[in-house]
C-alpha positions as CSV (number, residue, x, y, z in Angstrom):
1,M,-48.6,-25.3,-21.1
2,K,-47.0,-23.3,-18.2
3,F,-47.9,-26.1,-15.7
4,A,-46.4,-28.7,-18.0
5,L,-43.1,-26.7,-18.2
6,I,-43.1,-26.3,-14.4
7,A,-43.8,-30.0,-13.8
8,L,-41.0,-30.9,-16.3
9,A,-38.5,-28.6,-14.6
10,V,-39.3,-30.0,-11.2
11,F,-39.0,-33.6,-12.5
12,A,-35.8,-32.7,-14.3
13,S,-34.2,-31.0,-11.3
14,G,-35.1,-34.1,-9.2
15,M,-33.6,-36.4,-11.8
16,L,-30.4,-34.3,-12.2
17,A,-30.0,-34.1,-8.4
18,T,-30.2,-37.9,-8.3
19,Q,-27.3,-38.0,-10.8
20,A,-25.3,-35.5,-8.8
21,E,-26.1,-37.6,-5.7
22,A,-24.3,-40.5,-7.3
23,N,-21.2,-38.5,-7.7
24,Y,-21.1,-37.0,-4.2
25,A,-18.3,-37.9,-1.9
26,P,-18.5,-36.3,1.6
27,P,-15.5,-34.2,2.7
28,S,-13.1,-35.6,5.3
29,Q,-14.5,-35.2,8.8
30,Y,-13.8,-31.9,10.4
31,S,-13.5,-31.3,14.1
32,L,-16.9,-29.9,14.7
33,T,-18.2,-28.4,18.0
34,S,-20.9,-30.4,19.6
35,A,-23.6,-27.9,18.6
36,A,-22.3,-27.8,15.0
37,A,-22.3,-31.6,14.9
38,Q,-25.9,-31.9,16.2
39,F,-27.1,-29.2,13.7
40,R,-25.3,-31.0,10.9
41,E,-26.9,-34.3,11.7
42,Q,-30.4,-32.7,11.9
43,T,-29.8,-30.9,8.6
44,Y,-28.8,-34.1,6.9
45,R,-32.0,-35.6,8.0
46,D,-34.3,-32.7,7.0
47,H,-32.4,-31.1,4.2
48,P,-29.8,-33.5,2.8
49,C,-29.1,-31.6,-0.4
50,L,-28.4,-28.3,1.4
51,A,-26.3,-30.2,4.0
52,K,-24.0,-31.4,1.3
53,I,-23.6,-27.8,0.0
54,I,-22.8,-26.6,3.5
55,D,-20.2,-29.4,3.9
56,L,-18.5,-28.1,0.8
57,E,-18.9,-24.4,1.4
58,N,-18.3,-24.3,5.2
59,G,-17.1,-27.7,6.5
60,L,-16.8,-26.4,10.1
61,W,-20.6,-25.5,10.1
62,D,-19.6,-22.2,11.7
63,P,-22.2,-19.5,11.1
64,T,-19.6,-16.7,11.5
65,L,-17.1,-18.1,9.0
66,D,-16.3,-15.8,6.1
67,Y,-14.6,-16.6,2.8
68,G,-11.1,-16.2,4.0
69,M,-11.7,-18.6,6.8
70,G,-11.8,-15.6,9.1
71,H,-14.7,-14.4,11.1
72,G,-17.1,-11.6,10.9
73,N,-16.6,-10.0,7.4
74,V,-20.2,-9.9,6.3
75,Y,-19.3,-8.2,3.0
76,E,-17.6,-11.4,1.7
77,A,-19.1,-14.9,1.4
78,Y,-20.4,-15.6,4.9
79,G,-21.9,-18.2,7.1
80,L,-23.1,-21.7,6.5
81,P,-24.3,-21.0,2.9
82,Q,-21.4,-18.7,2.2
83,A,-23.9,-16.1,0.9
84,T,-22.3,-13.2,-0.9
85,P,-22.5,-10.7,0.6
86,G,-23.5,-12.2,3.9
87,T,-25.7,-9.2,4.6
88,K,-28.4,-10.5,2.3
89,M,-29.3,-13.1,4.9
90,S,-30.7,-10.3,7.1
91,S,-34.0,-11.0,5.4
92,A,-34.3,-14.3,7.3
93,G,-34.0,-12.8,10.8
94,A,-32.3,-10.4,13.1
95,D,-29.8,-13.0,14.4
96,W,-28.6,-13.9,10.9
97,R,-24.9,-13.2,11.7
98,T,-24.7,-16.0,14.3
99,S,-27.6,-18.3,14.0
100,R,-27.3,-21.6,12.1
101,T,-31.1,-21.9,12.0
102,T,-31.6,-18.5,10.5
103,Q,-28.9,-19.0,7.9
104,L,-30.5,-22.4,7.0
105,R,-33.9,-20.7,6.7
106,W,-32.4,-18.2,4.3
107,M,-30.7,-20.9,2.3
108,I,-33.9,-23.0,2.0
109,N,-35.7,-20.0,0.5
110,Y,-32.8,-19.0,-1.7
111,A,-32.6,-22.6,-3.1
112,R,-36.3,-22.9,-3.8
113,V,-36.6,-19.5,-5.4
114,K,-33.4,-19.6,-7.6
115,F,-33.3,-23.4,-8.4
116,G,-36.8,-24.6,-7.8
117,S,-35.8,-27.0,-5.1
118,E,-33.1,-27.7,-2.5
119,C,-31.7,-30.5,-4.7
120,G,-31.7,-28.2,-7.7
121,A,-29.3,-26.0,-5.7
122,W,-27.2,-29.1,-4.9
123,Y,-27.1,-30.1,-8.5
124,S,-25.9,-26.7,-9.5
125,R,-23.2,-26.8,-6.8
126,S,-22.0,-30.2,-7.8
127,V,-21.9,-29.6,-11.5
128,R,-20.9,-25.9,-11.8
129,G,-19.0,-25.5,-8.5
130,N,-21.4,-22.8,-7.3
131,Y,-25.0,-22.3,-6.6
């Protein structure tokens, strides 16, 4: 029974993410640094659902951006995933304050644990406005 419920939840989150996918419109193009643009492109290839969240949460793909569009306040929403507080990303690595890769690693784990999948997190963000 438990397996059937898990399988149903995984199937449903994939189905719901597909519906959210149909409603997705990418934000207008920001002026990204070369490194940010390359990281964004790779993330869209490997983790498209999370890349869409990052586009909405932190369109500059700046790992040091905080909620107020300032830099460095780790006690607010912070980094690519706009984790609140940013300090919780320390579990992904010592360089969590400045590393896009470390922040994405944290985000992948967070999405899988909380929503069952990366696209489950995207569905939540697209429907509820947060994830």
